[in-house]
N, C-alpha and C positions, 0 to 999 in steps of 0.2 A: 544453676540460677540463673531465674530471668533477668533482662536488661533492667527492669522496672527497679528490682530491686538493688539495684547499681547506686552506689552514691553521685550523686549530683556532679559533683567535679568530674568522676570517669566517665559517665556518660556523654558532658561538653566536650572533654578530651579526642573520646572517641569519633562525635562528629566531625570534629575539627578537621580527621582526614578524609571523609567523605566528599565525592561529591555531590551537587547538590539536585538533583533526582532522588540520589540517596539519603538526604538530608529529610528531605519531606516524607519519605517512606520510614524512617526511622523515628522520627518526632509524631510521626501519628502511632505508634502504636501503642504510647501509653498515654493517660494525662498529665504524667511528669514527666518522662519526656517532650511532651508538646510544649510545657511550659518553659522545660528547662532549656528546651532549643529552638523551635520554630514561632513563638513569639518571646525572647528574650534578648533586648536589645543590645549586652553585652554580649553573648554568644556571634551574633551576629557582627558588633565591630571587630572581635578576636578573629572572625573567620574573613571576616576584609582584609584584616591586617595581615593576616597571616599567606595569603594568597593575593594579596594584589600590592603587599609594604604599607608602611604607614606614608601616605601620602603627605597628610595634615601636619603631623608632627614634620615630617623630613622639612617642608615649606617653611614652616614658623622658625624652627634652625636656620633653614641659609638665610631670610631678610632679617631676621633676631641679630645672627649673628656678626652678618655682612653689613648692614644698612644699603641692600643693593631695593631698588625700587626694580620692582619686577611686573610683567606688563598686567595691566587691570583684569585681561580675561586669566589668568595667571591667579589674582589674588579671589577674583569673584570665585572658582573653584576651590581655590585649598585653604583659603584664609580661615574658613568655618569648619566644623564637622558637620558630617551629614546629621538631619533631625531623624531619619529612620533609616538607622543601618542597613536593614532585611532590604529596604526597597532600592538604597543604595548597592549593595553585593550585587542582586538582581540583575539592576540595569547593566552594573560594571559589566557582570557576568557575558549579557547578551552583546554584550558591542565588542568587548572583545573577539565573542565565539564569531559573530556576522564581521570581523574583519580578515582582512588577508594577509595573513599572520607573515606569509612567505617573503610578501613584497614588505609591511612593514618592517619586518626583520632585519631585509638587507639595507632599508632607507634608516633604520636605528643602526647600526652596526657603519655605517658611511657615516652617520650624523656623529657617531665615538670616537671614529677615528680625525674626523676633522677637526671635534673638541679637543684629542690627544695634543694637534697641530699648536692648535690652538694657548696651548700653557706654554710654548716656549713664547710666545706673544704677550703674553701674563708674566710672565718673568721677567722679561726685557722692558715693559713699559708703563706695566699696571694701568692697561686700558680700563677703566672702567666700564664702558661702552661695552668692551669685548667680555666681560667677567658677567655683567647681563644676561648678555646672549648668551651665553654658553653654559649657563644657570638655567638660562628658559628652554633652553635646549633639551636639557636633560632629565628636565623635570615631564614635561609635554613626552619625552621618549617612553618614559615610566608611567606616563598616565594608560597608554596605551601597549607597552611592552613591559610590564613590573615585571617578569625575569632577569632584563637588563643589568648584571651586577656591573659592566662596567661605566651606567650612569654612576652608580653611590661613587665608585672610585674620583671621578671626575670630580665630583660636588665633591668630596672629601678631600682635594688636593688643593681645590679655588680658596677653602677654609685653612688649608693650610699653611701657603703662601701668604693669608692673609692672619697667620700670628692666631688664628681661633683653632689653639691643639686638642681642646678637650673636645668640643666639636665634630670638629674633623675625628674623633675618634671615635665620636658616638653616629657617625653617618657611616663609617666603614662598618663596626659591629650590625647595621642596618642592611647592611651590603651582603655581608655572610648569614645572613636569613635567608637572601635570595639564593644566594652561590659561595657555600665554604670553600671551594674547593679554588677559588678566584686568588691565584696569586698573586698580583697588584698589592692586594687590600693588606697583604702581610709585609711587603715589603716597603708599604707603605707608611704605613702602623708603628715597621722597625726604626726609620726615620723620626718619628714625631716622636715616637718616645725617649731616641736618643734625646732629640732636641731638648723636652720636657726633662730630662736628666739632666743634661751638662746647667739646664736654669738653675738649677737646684745645687750644680755646681761652679758655682762662678768665679771660683779661684783658678778653674781649668780653662776659660778662657781668654781667646787672645786677647790683650788687653784692649779698651778704644784710645788712651790716655796714654802719655811716655814722660814723666816728667811735666804734667801740664801742658801738656801738645799734644796734638791730633797724632796718634801713634802710623808709623806706616803704612800699616794693614788696611786702618779705616782710611787714611788720604787715598786709596787707590781706591776704595771702592767708592768713596766720595768723589772722586776725579767721576768714574767711569757714570754714576748715577747724574754729576751735572754733563756729561758729554752727552749723554743721551737726551737732555731736555735744549740743548744748546744746539737746535736745528740748522741754524746760519753761522753756527763754529767762529761768533764773535769775541767767546769767552765773557757773553756777558747771558745775564735770561731776561730776557726784555718780557713785559708783562703780560705778553702771550705766554708764554714758556715759562713762564714765572708761576702761573694761575694752573696753568697745566700740571707743572711737577708738585704744587699742593695738593691740588684736586687727587694727583695720583699715588699722595702720599696719608692723606684720612680724607677723600671722599666728596671733601667739602672745597666749595670754589671762596677765595678768598675777596674781604673787599677792595676796593682799589687801595685805599688808605695802609693795608696792610703792606702791598705792594711797594706803596712807595715809601712806607717804615723801613722795610727792607734795606730799602739802598740806602736811604740816607745816615741808617745807624749800622750797617755793617759796612757798606763798603760798595762806592756807581760810578758808573759811569759819564761822560756829559751830558746823558739825557736822565740820568737818573737808574740806570737798569742797574740789577744788583749784577756784580763782578762776579769771577771765579775767588778770589779770594778773599770779598767780603760772604761769597756761601759759606767760607771755609769757616770765617770768624762767626759765621752763626751758630756753625757746628760744633764749633768749639766753645760757644757760650754754654749750648742746651747740654753739651756731653760734660761739663766739668757742673752743669747744674745739678740735670739728671740723667744717668745715661744709659734711664732703661727708656726715656724716647726716643733716644738715639738709635739705640736698635729695636725700635718697634717700629720707625722711619724707613732704617736699612733692609730689617724684613720687609716690608708694604713693598720694598721694590724689588722682592726676589732674592735677598741676600741668607745664608746663614749666621744670625749677630753671634755665635760662637765661635766659626769659626771664618767668621770674615770670607765669605767667598759664595759664588752663586749656588741657589739651591738648584738639581736639579730633577726632574719631571723621569718616575721610572720606563724603562723602556718596553 
């Protein structure tokens, strides 16, 4: 049976695994192969995603799931899919072929190792500027080194610590298409699935409340979080410290009225700054009203809300 008589789906599947020059030769073998391959936008889109990864979908997940404001350069590059996938594929292939791959790989590996180190910082203070920096670096590396599985791991871990678990799993799946043998994918996925399963089994969670008071385990977590933002160790959160805490919790800078009302309502020192006792009073009220909000807050600061302990990155 000649190739021209094969179903179009089979022809496209074969072509996906050919080199660019072979694709051209293969596509010119018959009119049907020409139409199914060389001038078929769907084929070139699938070929691009297979060879370079779906960076456009990856960018979309990162931005929508985290709310991070990445650079305009990244936005211009990945916010919209190409209007012509064949031209995109050709340009991308030429760019990669002309690059010094050995040097780029060394640089990419260094950036990846630096990002792994930054994971500890992310968990300690949820610094959103660090999140933006690391996420941006990983996307730029994938743009020139599409086979770097570690970048997918880092991006998946960022979503993990931000409690975007379903999206984190999606990114791990995308990474497996690049390198199915990359072991950290399996380790992180196991931890994510464990948390998701625990979320369905709240009966096994460590309690947030005991007799309508904050549990000892939650108190320990809240003390650690408070002390992290109480930079001058005066047992209060001044306006700058409280602003940083709120921004690190939900990515929003609160208005001045919110900062003033927190101290007035829950407990302030003579300067009107929120005290540690007031901080705990706020969390007691919130937890009594909606425990899920407290879980979301402590997870944003790098804690497992079921075990009430720090999340750890896979080494």
